[in-house]
Biopython code that builds the backbone (N, CA, C, O; Angstrom):
import numpy as np
from Bio.PDB.StructureBuilder import StructureBuilder

atoms = [
    (1, "MET", "N", (-241.017, 196.671, 69.914)),
    (1, "MET", "CA", (-241.539, 196.059, 68.929)),
    (1, "MET", "C", (-241.862, 194.882, 70.185)),
    (1, "MET", "O", (-241.206, 194.730, 71.216)),
    (2, "GLY", "N", (-243.096, 194.104, 69.741)),
    (2, "GLY", "CA", (-243.693, 193.239, 71.013)),
    (2, "GLY", "C", (-244.456, 193.822, 71.895)),
    (2, "GLY", "O", (-245.632, 193.457, 71.914)),
    (3, "GLY", "N", (-244.122, 194.622, 72.625)),
    (3, "GLY", "CA", (-244.857, 195.638, 73.310)),
    (3, "GLY", "C", (-245.924, 194.767, 74.193)),
    (3, "GLY", "O", (-246.263, 193.610, 73.944)),
    (4, "HIS", "N", (-246.408, 195.629, 75.351)),
    (4, "HIS", "CA", (-246.653, 195.436, 76.689)),
    (4, "HIS", "C", (-245.806, 193.988, 77.553)),
    (4, "HIS", "O", (-246.062, 192.845, 77.933)),
    (5, "GLY", "N", (-244.940, 194.745, 77.528)),
    (5, "GLY", "CA", (-244.270, 193.348, 78.428)),
    (5, "GLY", "C", (-244.318, 191.845, 78.178)),
    (5, "GLY", "O", (-244.225, 191.017, 79.085)),
    (6, "HIS", "N", (-244.532, 191.426, 76.362)),
    (6, "HIS", "CA", (-244.590, 190.360, 75.907)),
    (6, "HIS", "C", (-243.109, 190.502, 75.166)),
    (6, "HIS", "O", (-242.330, 191.359, 74.749)),
    (7, "GLY", "N", (-243.279, 188.925, 75.305)),
    (7, "GLY", "CA", (-241.657, 188.945, 74.122)),
    (7, "GLY", "C", (-241.630, 189.317, 73.204)),
    (7, "GLY", "O", (-242.590, 190.070, 73.039)),
    (8, "PRO", "N", (-240.516, 189.180, 71.666)),
    (8, "PRO", "CA", (-240.784, 189.317, 70.918)),
    (8, "PRO", "C", (-241.906, 188.319, 69.953)),
    (8, "PRO", "O", (-241.743, 187.129, 70.224)),
    (9, "PRO", "N", (-242.633, 188.481, 69.249)),
    (9, "PRO", "CA", (-243.463, 188.316, 68.374)),
    (9, "PRO", "C", (-243.536, 186.601, 67.199)),
    (9, "PRO", "O", (-244.358, 185.884, 66.628)),
    (10, "TYR", "N", (-241.727, 186.757, 67.485)),
    (10, "TYR", "CA", (-241.742, 185.321, 66.528)),
    (10, "TYR", "C", (-240.014, 185.906, 67.115)),
    (10, "TYR", "O", (-239.463, 186.919, 67.545)),
    (11, "THR", "N", (-239.664, 184.218, 66.705)),
    (11, "THR", "CA", (-237.716, 183.814, 66.643)),
    (11, "THR", "C", (-237.148, 183.664, 65.128)),
    (11, "THR", "O", (-237.599, 183.153, 64.102)),
    (12, "ILE", "N", (-235.860, 184.397, 65.491)),
    (12, "ILE", "CA", (-235.443, 184.351, 64.570)),
    (12, "ILE", "C", (-234.206, 182.756, 64.439)),
    (12, "ILE", "O", (-233.043, 183.060, 64.704)),
    (13, "PRO", "N", (-234.390, 181.528, 64.142)),
    (13, "PRO", "CA", (-233.921, 180.342, 64.311)),
    (13, "PRO", "C", (-232.212, 180.409, 64.133)),
    (13, "PRO", "O", (-231.855, 181.069, 63.157)),
    (14, "ASP", "N", (-231.387, 179.953, 64.758)),
    (14, "ASP", "CA", (-229.687, 180.433, 64.295)),
    (14, "ASP", "C", (-229.785, 179.585, 63.142)),
    (14, "ASP", "O", (-230.344, 178.491, 63.068)),
    (15, "TYR", "N", (-229.117, 180.280, 62.170)),
    (15, "TYR", "CA", (-228.105, 180.155, 61.349)),
    (15, "TYR", "C", (-227.680, 177.988, 60.770)),
    (15, "TYR", "O", (-227.789, 177.136, 59.888)),
    (16, "LYS", "N", (-227.278, 178.240, 61.903)),
    (16, "LYS", "CA", (-225.848, 177.269, 62.444)),
    (16, "LYS", "C", (-227.311, 175.397, 62.361)),
    (16, "LYS", "O", (-226.948, 174.245, 62.124)),
    (17, "SER", "N", (-228.649, 175.825, 62.626)),
    (17, "SER", "CA", (-229.181, 174.634, 63.178)),
    (17, "SER", "C", (-229.730, 174.387, 61.020)),
    (17, "SER", "O", (-230.226, 173.280, 60.811)),
    (18, "PHE", "N", (-229.642, 175.098, 60.034)),
    (18, "PHE", "CA", (-230.034, 174.442, 59.248)),
    (18, "PHE", "C", (-228.965, 173.831, 58.272)),
    (18, "PHE", "O", (-228.251, 174.504, 57.528)),
    (19, "VAL", "N", (-228.956, 172.685, 58.360)),
    (19, "VAL", "CA", (-227.203, 172.394, 57.534)),
    (19, "VAL", "C", (-228.019, 171.483, 55.993)),
    (19, "VAL", "O", (-229.241, 171.460, 55.846)),
    (20, "VAL", "N", (-227.351, 171.030, 55.324)),
    (20, "VAL", "CA", (-227.294, 170.616, 54.353)),
    (20, "VAL", "C", (-227.225, 168.672, 54.214)),
    (20, "VAL", "O", (-227.353, 168.079, 53.142)),
    (21, "LYS", "N", (-227.121, 168.358, 54.838)),
    (21, "LYS", "CA", (-227.293, 166.791, 55.027)),
    (21, "LYS", "C", (-228.540, 167.170, 55.355)),
    (21, "LYS", "O", (-228.990, 168.263, 55.701)),
    (22, "GLY", "N", (-229.424, 165.293, 55.076)),
    (22, "GLY", "CA", (-230.086, 165.184, 55.376)),
    (22, "GLY", "C", (-231.131, 165.923, 54.405)),
    (22, "GLY", "O", (-232.245, 165.401, 54.418)),
    (23, "VAL", "N", (-231.013, 166.822, 53.731)),
    (23, "VAL", "CA", (-231.485, 167.186, 52.268)),
    (23, "VAL", "C", (-230.969, 167.164, 50.789)),
    (23, "VAL", "O", (-230.169, 167.841, 50.144)),
    (24, "PRO", "N", (-232.162, 165.579, 50.414)),
    (24, "PRO", "CA", (-231.491, 164.675, 49.531)),
    (24, "PRO", "C", (-230.867, 166.522, 48.492)),
    (24, "PRO", "O", (-229.764, 167.019, 48.720)),
    (25, "GLN", "N", (-231.428, 166.869, 47.929)),
    (25, "GLN", "CA", (-232.043, 167.667, 46.951)),
    (25, "GLN", "C", (-230.245, 169.233, 46.537)),
    (25, "GLN", "O", (-229.781, 169.788, 45.541)),
    (26, "LEU", "N", (-229.882, 169.217, 48.421)),
    (26, "LEU", "CA", (-228.984, 169.693, 48.330)),
    (26, "LEU", "C", (-227.870, 169.569, 48.784)),
    (26, "LEU", "O", (-227.080, 170.453, 49.117)),
    (27, "GLU", "N", (-227.688, 167.717, 48.837)),
    (27, "GLU", "CA", (-226.871, 166.613, 48.703)),
    (27, "GLU", "C", (-226.372, 166.446, 47.771)),
    (27, "GLU", "O", (-225.160, 166.448, 47.558)),
    (28, "GLU", "N", (-227.748, 166.164, 46.610)),
    (28, "GLU", "CA", (-227.099, 166.014, 44.941)),
    (28, "GLU", "C", (-226.465, 166.959, 44.841)),
    (28, "GLU", "O", (-225.243, 166.834, 44.751)),
    (29, "LEU", "N", (-227.286, 168.713, 44.812)),
    (29, "LEU", "CA", (-226.202, 169.652, 44.341)),
    (29, "LEU", "C", (-224.988, 170.101, 45.014)),
    (29, "LEU", "O", (-224.057, 170.710, 44.489)),
    (30, "GLU", "N", (-225.106, 169.703, 46.350)),
    (30, "GLU", "CA", (-223.142, 169.391, 46.720)),
    (30, "GLU", "C", (-222.878, 168.884, 45.919)),
    (30, "GLU", "O", (-221.978, 169.492, 45.341)),
    (31, "GLN", "N", (-223.222, 167.728, 45.289)),
    (31, "GLN", "CA", (-222.052, 166.862, 44.652)),
    (31, "GLN", "C", (-221.700, 167.215, 43.244)),
    (31, "GLN", "O", (-220.546, 167.303, 42.827)),
    (32, "ALA", "N", (-222.496, 167.359, 42.732)),
    (32, "ALA", "CA", (-222.496, 167.548, 41.533)),
    (32, "ALA", "C", (-222.048, 168.873, 41.097)),
    (32, "ALA", "O", (-222.037, 169.041, 39.877)),
    (33, "LEU", "N", (-221.469, 170.396, 42.252)),
    (33, "LEU", "CA", (-220.832, 170.455, 42.126)),
    (33, "LEU", "C", (-219.458, 170.173, 42.771)),
    (33, "LEU", "O", (-218.523, 170.973, 42.824)),
    (34, "ALA", "N", (-219.475, 169.076, 43.190)),
    (34, "ALA", "CA", (-217.643, 169.025, 43.546)),
    (34, "ALA", "C", (-217.306, 168.493, 42.365)),
    (34, "ALA", "O", (-216.252, 168.752, 41.784)),
    (35, "LYS", "N", (-218.310, 167.611, 41.889)),
    (35, "LYS", "CA", (-217.962, 167.045, 40.076)),
    (35, "LYS", "C", (-216.798, 167.971, 39.742)),
    (35, "LYS", "O", (-215.586, 167.760, 39.715)),
    (36, "LYS", "N", (-217.538, 169.079, 39.494)),
    (36, "LYS", "CA", (-217.023, 170.506, 39.034)),
    (36, "LYS", "C", (-215.926, 170.988, 39.567)),
    (36, "LYS", "O", (-215.365, 171.911, 38.978)),
    (37, "GLY", "N", (-215.477, 170.566, 40.575)),
    (37, "GLY", "CA", (-214.788, 170.974, 41.044)),
    (37, "GLY", "C", (-215.076, 172.512, 42.268)),
    (37, "GLY", "O", (-214.554, 173.278, 43.078)),
    (38, "LEU", "N", (-215.779, 172.289, 41.865)),
    (38, "LEU", "CA", (-216.558, 173.375, 42.515)),
    (38, "LEU", "C", (-216.739, 173.363, 44.169)),
    (38, "LEU", "O", (-216.185, 172.526, 44.882)),
    (39, "LYS", "N", (-217.756, 174.613, 44.757)),
    (39, "LYS", "CA", (-218.311, 174.909, 46.194)),
    (39, "LYS", "C", (-219.425, 175.825, 46.494)),
    (39, "LYS", "O", (-219.242, 176.927, 45.977)),
    (40, "ASP", "N", (-219.991, 175.774, 46.839)),
    (40, "ASP", "CA", (-220.987, 177.153, 47.057)),
    (40, "ASP", "C", (-221.252, 177.128, 49.143)),
    (40, "ASP", "O", (-221.672, 176.343, 49.993)),
    (41, "PRO", "N", (-220.948, 177.868, 49.104)),
    (41, "PRO", "CA", (-220.487, 177.953, 51.012)),
    (41, "PRO", "C", (-221.500, 179.118, 50.897)),
    (41, "PRO", "O", (-221.117, 180.100, 51.534)),
    (42, "TRP", "N", (-222.814, 179.305, 50.197)),
    (42, "TRP", "CA", (-224.363, 179.964, 50.685)),
    (42, "TRP", "C", (-225.037, 178.885, 50.556)),
    (42, "TRP", "O", (-225.895, 179.334, 51.316)),
    (43, "ILE", "N", (-225.462, 177.822, 50.281)),
    (43, "ILE", "CA", (-225.908, 176.632, 50.108)),
    (43, "ILE", "C", (-226.658, 176.624, 51.496)),
    (43, "ILE", "O", (-227.412, 177.595, 51.572)),
    (44, "ARG", "N", (-226.676, 175.951, 52.437)),
    (44, "ARG", "CA", (-226.917, 175.813, 53.553)),
    (44, "ARG", "C", (-228.140, 177.512, 53.416)),
    (44, "ARG", "O", (-228.567, 177.427, 54.567)),
    (45, "ASN", "N", (-228.609, 178.347, 53.042)),
    (45, "ASN", "CA", (-228.946, 179.173, 52.704)),
    (45, "ASN", "C", (-230.713, 179.200, 52.359)),
    (45, "ASN", "O", (-231.654, 179.976, 52.527)),
    (46, "GLU", "N", (-230.414, 177.528, 51.646)),
    (46, "GLU", "CA", (-231.758, 177.373, 50.981)),
    (46, "GLU", "C", (-232.354, 176.562, 51.691)),
    (46, "GLU", "O", (-233.555, 176.326, 51.820)),
    (47, "ALA", "N", (-230.889, 175.867, 52.452)),
    (47, "ALA", "CA", (-232.136, 174.585, 53.170)),
    (47, "ALA", "C", (-233.122, 174.741, 54.363)),
    (47, "ALA", "O", (-233.557, 173.876, 55.122)),
    (48, "TRP", "N", (-233.380, 176.211, 54.316)),
    (48, "TRP", "CA", (-235.092, 175.795, 54.976)),
    (48, "TRP", "C", (-235.951, 175.851, 54.059)),
    (48, "TRP", "O", (-237.055, 175.329, 54.219)),
    (49, "ARG", "N", (-235.665, 176.399, 53.089)),
    (49, "ARG", "CA", (-237.022, 175.755, 52.327)),
    (49, "ARG", "C", (-236.891, 174.588, 51.991)),
    (49, "ARG", "O", (-237.353, 174.270, 50.895)),
    (50, "TYR", "N", (-236.263, 173.636, 52.766)),
    (50, "TYR", "CA", (-236.600, 172.110, 52.061)),
    (50, "TYR", "C", (-236.545, 171.632, 54.142)),
    (50, "TYR", "O", (-235.633, 170.941, 54.596)),
    (51, "HIS", "N", (-237.272, 171.988, 54.705)),
    (51, "HIS", "CA", (-237.424, 171.457, 55.752)),
    (51, "HIS", "C", (-238.793, 171.826, 55.983)),
    (51, "HIS", "O", (-239.333, 172.899, 55.711)),
    (52, "PRO", "N", (-239.362, 170.646, 56.603)),
    (52, "PRO", "CA", (-240.670, 170.144, 56.671)),
    (52, "PRO", "C", (-241.432, 171.011, 57.047)),
    (52, "PRO", "O", (-242.481, 171.091, 56.408)),
    (53, "GLY", "N", (-241.304, 171.619, 57.765)),
    (53, "GLY", "CA", (-242.253, 172.659, 58.354)),
    (53, "GLY", "C", (-242.990, 173.163, 57.412)),
    (53, "GLY", "O", (-244.182, 172.953, 57.187)),
    (54, "PHE", "N", (-241.727, 174.313, 56.476)),
    (54, "PHE", "CA", (-242.672, 174.830, 55.810)),
    (54, "PHE", "C", (-242.911, 174.605, 54.246)),
    (54, "PHE", "O", (-242.884, 175.517, 53.420)),
    (55, "GLY", "N", (-243.135, 173.335, 53.976)),
    (55, "GLY", "CA", (-243.992, 172.576, 53.073)),
    (55, "GLY", "C", (-243.350, 172.867, 51.438)),
    (55, "GLY", "O", (-242.786, 173.734, 50.769)),
    (56, "SER", "N", (-243.804, 171.683, 51.369)),
    (56, "SER", "CA", (-243.978, 172.393, 48.865)),
    (56, "SER", "C", (-244.199, 173.874, 48.807)),
    (56, "SER", "O", (-244.496, 174.807, 49.553)),
    (57, "LYS", "N", (-243.877, 173.605, 47.419)),
    (57, "LYS", "CA", (-244.004, 174.830, 46.928)),
    (57, "LYS", "C", (-245.329, 174.676, 47.103)),
    (57, "LYS", "O", (-246.095, 175.460, 47.662)),
    (58, "SER", "N", (-245.568, 173.659, 46.616)),
    (58, "SER", "CA", (-247.693, 173.727, 45.749)),
    (58, "SER", "C", (-247.974, 174.229, 47.879)),
    (58, "SER", "O", (-248.221, 175.433, 47.948)),
    (59, "LYS", "N", (-247.966, 173.848, 48.687)),
    (59, "LYS", "CA", (-248.878, 173.720, 49.921)),
    (59, "LYS", "C", (-248.406, 175.123, 50.039)),
    (59, "LYS", "O", (-249.046, 175.692, 50.924)),
    (60, "ARG", "N", (-247.236, 176.146, 49.292)),
    (60, "ARG", "CA", (-247.303, 177.390, 50.072)),
    (60, "ARG", "C", (-247.660, 178.357, 49.304)),
    (60, "ARG", "O", (-247.340, 179.545, 49.310)),
    (61, "ALA", "N", (-248.537, 177.596, 48.456)),
    (61, "ALA", "CA", (-248.844, 178.898, 47.473)),
    (61, "ALA", "C", (-250.416, 179.041, 48.250)),
    (61, "ALA", "O", (-251.063, 179.979, 48.716)),
    (62, "PHE", "N", (-250.647, 177.366, 48.082)),
    (62, "PHE", "CA", (-252.182, 177.296, 48.713)),
    (62, "PHE", "C", (-252.479, 177.642, 49.655)),
    (62, "PHE", "O", (-253.672, 177.601, 49.955)),
    (63, "LYS", "N", (-251.442, 178.177, 50.616)),
    (63, "LYS", "CA", (-251.270, 178.850, 52.077)),
    (63, "LYS", "C", (-251.863, 180.316, 51.669)),
    (63, "LYS", "O", (-252.743, 181.034, 52.145)),
    (64, "PHE", "N", (-251.015, 180.416, 50.623)),
    (64, "PHE", "CA", (-250.856, 182.158, 50.753)),
    (64, "PHE", "C", (-252.232, 182.098, 49.721)),
    (64, "PHE", "O", (-253.104, 182.564, 50.455)),
    (65, "PHE", "N", (-252.888, 181.774, 48.416)),
    (65, "PHE", "CA", (-253.778, 181.987, 48.386)),
    (65, "PHE", "C", (-255.218, 181.782, 49.546)),
    (65, "PHE", "O", (-256.211, 182.449, 49.255)),
    (66, "PHE", "N", (-255.272, 181.194, 50.372)),
    (66, "PHE", "CA", (-256.783, 180.053, 50.919)),
    (66, "PHE", "C", (-256.639, 180.685, 52.188)),
    (66, "PHE", "O", (-257.546, 180.366, 52.957)),
    (67, "ARG", "N", (-255.619, 181.646, 52.767)),
    (67, "ARG", "CA", (-255.648, 181.560, 53.662)),
    (67, "ARG", "C", (-256.366, 182.014, 54.929)),
    (67, "ARG", "O", (-256.014, 181.850, 56.097)),
    (68, "GLY", "N", (-257.671, 182.745, 54.347)),
    (68, "GLY", "CA", (-258.647, 183.702, 54.885)),
    (68, "GLY", "C", (-259.823, 182.829, 54.236)),
    (68, "GLY", "O", (-260.921, 183.155, 54.688)),
    (69, "LEU", "N", (-259.856, 182.042, 53.512)),
    (69, "LEU", "CA", (-261.102, 181.368, 53.683)),
    (69, "LEU", "C", (-262.297, 181.123, 54.279)),
    (69, "LEU", "O", (-263.333, 181.770, 54.122)),
    (70, "PRO", "N", (-262.138, 180.240, 54.916)),
    (70, "PRO", "CA", (-262.866, 179.775, 55.777)),
    (70, "PRO", "C", (-263.126, 180.779, 56.548)),
    (70, "PRO", "O", (-264.344, 180.796, 56.725)),
    (71, "ILE", "N", (-262.619, 181.628, 57.101)),
    (71, "ILE", "CA", (-263.107, 182.929, 58.306)),
    (71, "ILE", "C", (-263.953, 183.602, 57.097)),
    (71, "ILE", "O", (-265.182, 183.617, 57.023)),
    (72, "GLY", "N", (-263.254, 184.027, 56.382)),
    (72, "GLY", "CA", (-264.457, 184.319, 55.233)),
    (72, "GLY", "C", (-265.733, 184.375, 54.906)),
    (72, "GLY", "O", (-266.649, 185.196, 54.952)),
    (73, "VAL", "N", (-265.426, 182.503, 54.315)),
    (73, "VAL", "CA", (-266.721, 182.612, 53.716)),
    (73, "VAL", "C", (-267.841, 182.528, 55.775)),
    (73, "VAL", "O", (-269.068, 182.591, 55.855)),
    (74, "ALA", "N", (-267.254, 182.443, 56.526)),
    (74, "ALA", "CA", (-267.586, 182.002, 57.251)),
    (74, "ALA", "C", (-268.770, 183.459, 57.750)),
    (74, "ALA", "O", (-269.998, 183.400, 57.810)),
    (75, "LEU", "N", (-267.996, 184.503, 58.005)),
    (75, "LEU", "CA", (-268.656, 185.899, 58.071)),
    (75, "LEU", "C", (-269.551, 186.547, 56.988)),
    (75, "LEU", "O", (-270.169, 187.605, 57.105)),
    (76, "THR", "N", (-269.507, 185.643, 55.806)),
    (76, "THR", "CA", (-269.906, 186.236, 54.650)),
    (76, "THR", "C", (-271.317, 185.490, 55.177)),
    (76, "THR", "O", (-272.294, 186.239, 55.166)),
    (77, "ALA", "N", (-271.618, 183.754, 55.759)),
    (77, "ALA", "CA", (-272.465, 183.531, 55.853)),
    (77, "ALA", "C", (-273.142, 184.210, 57.216)),
    (77, "ALA", "O", (-274.362, 184.158, 57.375)),
    (78, "ILE", "N", (-272.388, 184.761, 58.054)),
    (78, "ILE", "CA", (-272.714, 185.305, 59.100)),
    (78, "ILE", "C", (-273.853, 186.871, 58.562)),
    (78, "ILE", "O", (-274.948, 187.344, 58.867)),
    (79, "THR", "N", (-272.659, 187.180, 57.575)),
    (79, "THR", "CA", (-273.286, 188.397, 57.523)),
    (79, "THR", "C", (-275.102, 188.529, 56.428)),
    (79, "THR", "O", (-276.115, 189.209, 56.584)),
    (80, "VAL", "N", (-274.765, 187.696, 55.608)),
    (80, "VAL", "CA", (-276.476, 186.752, 54.982)),
    (80, "VAL", "C", (-277.134, 186.959, 55.379)),
    (80, "VAL", "O", (-278.088, 187.678, 55.083)),
    (81, "GLY", "N", (-276.613, 185.793, 57.147)),
    (81, "GLY", "CA", (-278.342, 185.450, 57.996)),
    (81, "GLY", "C", (-278.396, 186.611, 58.705)),
    (81, "GLY", "O", (-279.489, 187.177, 58.718)),
    (82, "VAL", "N", (-277.751, 186.966, 59.128)),
    (82, "VAL", "CA", (-278.049, 188.692, 59.879)),
    (82, "VAL", "C", (-278.935, 189.553, 58.566)),
    (82, "VAL", "O", (-280.132, 189.780, 58.736)),
    (83, "GLU", "N", (-278.521, 189.817, 57.796)),
    (83, "GLU", "CA", (-279.794, 190.589, 56.952)),
    (83, "GLU", "C", (-280.923, 189.970, 57.240)),
    (83, "GLU", "O", (-281.688, 190.496, 58.049)),
    (84, "MET", "N", (-281.324, 188.423, 56.482)),
    (84, "MET", "CA", (-281.878, 188.068, 56.208)),
    (84, "MET", "C", (-283.102, 188.158, 57.728)),
    (84, "MET", "O", (-284.273, 188.534, 57.693)),
    (85, "ALA", "N", (-282.570, 187.831, 58.539)),
    (85, "ALA", "CA", (-283.097, 187.734, 59.684)),
    (85, "ALA", "C", (-283.518, 188.824, 60.256)),
    (85, "ALA", "O", (-283.897, 188.654, 61.414)),
    (86, "LEU", "N", (-283.626, 190.555, 59.594)),
    (86, "LEU", "CA", (-282.749, 191.867, 59.650)),
    (86, "LEU", "C", (-284.461, 192.147, 59.203)),
    (86, "LEU", "O", (-285.351, 192.688, 59.859)),
    (87, "GLY", "N", (-284.501, 191.420, 57.548)),
    (87, "GLY", "CA", (-285.593, 191.734, 56.840)),
    (87, "GLY", "C", (-285.099, 193.033, 56.095)),
    (87, "GLY", "O", (-285.866, 193.985, 55.952)),
    (88, "GLY", "N", (-283.632, 193.060, 55.560)),
    (88, "GLY", "CA", (-282.599, 193.644, 54.762)),
    (88, "GLY", "C", (-282.617, 193.475, 53.273)),
    (88, "GLY", "O", (-282.125, 192.414, 52.889)),
    (89, "GLY", "N", (-282.909, 193.990, 52.682)),
    (89, "GLY", "CA", (-282.773, 193.460, 51.048)),
    (89, "GLY", "C", (-283.828, 192.262, 50.488)),
    (89, "GLY", "O", (-283.614, 191.138, 50.034)),
    (90, "ASP", "N", (-285.268, 193.154, 50.772)),
    (90, "ASP", "CA", (-286.388, 193.059, 50.152)),
    (90, "ASP", "C", (-286.541, 193.224, 49.000)),
    (90, "ASP", "O", (-286.883, 192.509, 48.057)),
    (91, "ASP", "N", (-286.259, 194.242, 49.131)),
    (91, "ASP", "CA", (-286.796, 195.622, 47.986)),
    (91, "ASP", "C", (-286.030, 195.374, 47.012)),
    (91, "ASP", "O", (-286.346, 196.022, 46.014)),
    (92, "HIS", "N", (-284.998, 194.590, 46.852)),
    (92, "HIS", "CA", (-283.873, 194.511, 45.990)),
    (92, "HIS", "C", (-283.896, 195.797, 44.898)),
    (92, "HIS", "O", (-283.667, 195.632, 43.700)),
    (93, "GLY", "N", (-284.284, 197.415, 45.651)),
    (93, "GLY", "CA", (-283.480, 197.963, 45.064)),
    (93, "GLY", "C", (-284.582, 199.217, 44.153)),
    (93, "GLY", "O", (-284.225, 200.325, 43.751)),
    (94, "HIS", "N", (-286.133, 198.504, 44.011)),
    (94, "HIS", "CA", (-287.498, 199.192, 43.859)),
    (94, "HIS", "C", (-287.979, 200.451, 45.151)),
    (94, "HIS", "O", (-288.579, 200.498, 46.225)),
    (95, "HIS", "N", (-287.396, 201.176, 44.383)),
    (95, "HIS", "CA", (-288.283, 202.412, 45.448)),
    (95, "HIS", "C", (-288.912, 203.260, 44.980)),
    (95, "HIS", "O", (-288.678, 204.132, 44.143)),
    (96, "GLY", "N", (-290.225, 202.824, 45.883)),
    (96, "GLY", "CA", (-291.562, 203.439, 45.230)),
    (96, "GLY", "C", (-292.157, 202.975, 43.965)),
    (96, "GLY", "O", (-293.269, 203.395, 43.644)),
    (97, "HIS", "N", (-291.536, 202.172, 43.240)),
    (97, "HIS", "CA", (-291.809, 202.326, 41.763)),
    (97, "HIS", "C", (-292.958, 201.028, 41.870)),
    (97, "HIS", "O", (-293.571, 200.662, 40.867)),
]
sb = StructureBuilder()
sb.init_structure("model")
sb.init_model(0)
sb.init_chain("A")
sb.init_seg("    ")
for serial, (resi, resn, name, xyz) in enumerate(atoms, 1):
    if name == "N":
        sb.init_residue(resn, " ", resi, " ")
    sb.init_atom(name, np.array(xyz, "f"), 0.0, 1.0, " ", f" {name:<3s}", serial, name[0])
structure = sb.get_structure()
């Protein structure tokens, strides 16, 4: 995959790059578990969700739903402009009446 002599299309970060330290929500969870005598060895697997580059839940949802909106609106405007310039759509479906 990647092909055409290029490198891979993405890089997977090393799992050690995500740490609980510095993520307040996960640090609080660790402390709450420690009070109960528990430890979650997999907690660092959630650290990526709190990485600054990943954004908040609302920001991720906004990106998911509206990612193609600007280009879609631009292409629609171009299409309507070309249709009007070429004179298409003047008959409004009234053929021969």
